[in-house]
C-alpha positions, 0 to 999 in steps of 0.5 A, a space after each residue: 837918696 830917693 827914688 826917681 819919680 819922673 821915670 821907671 824901668 822894666 827890664 826884661 832878662 832874655 833867653 835866646 832859643 836853643 837853636 840859635 848861637 849867641 851870635 845869631 841871637 845878637 845879630 837878629 836882635 840888633 838888625 831885625 827886631 830892634 828896628 821892628 820895635 823902633 818902628 811902632 808908634 806906640 814905642 815912639 809915644 809911650 817910651 823914653 828909651 829902650 836899651 839893648 844889654 848884650 852879653 859880653 862873651 870875652 868877659 864871661 870866662 873871667 866870672 869863674 873867679 867872681 862869687 857868682 857865676 855866669 848868667 843863663 840869660 843872653 841879654 836884657 832889654 830895658 824899657 824906660 818910661 814915666 810911668 809903668 802904665 805907659 810901658 804896659 800900654 805898650 805891651 798891650 797894643 794891638 799892633 805890638 801884640 800882632 808885630 813884636 810877640 810872633 817876631 819874639 818867637 823867632 829868637 827868644 825862649 819865651 819861658 826862659 825870660 823874665 820881666 823885672 819892674 825897677 824903681 830907679 834910684 841913682 847912687 853914682 852919677 858921673 
């Protein structure tokens, strides 16, 4: 097995603002933030895929029986591209800085979020 060389991912563990319920966070992220992100040319040019992974509330109650506890995060944004350079070009883009960063402040606790650059190794793929 080896790491993919044709693409990389960046995952951002997201923490919602304390003033928002998880449902408010979810709704804003899907209905407002998602379309805004998708409207940027730099996103369309540089990225292969963006996924939103939302915490499933109904499963959280069962996590107490697992060897690890429930997460402090509310979701994961996953950016996929041919290189880290293409992803970081998005984050540094002027339009992204002007539109997305201020919108992040509406629903995210930026200090509670974490960014993970990920090299992808597929173990099972059905």
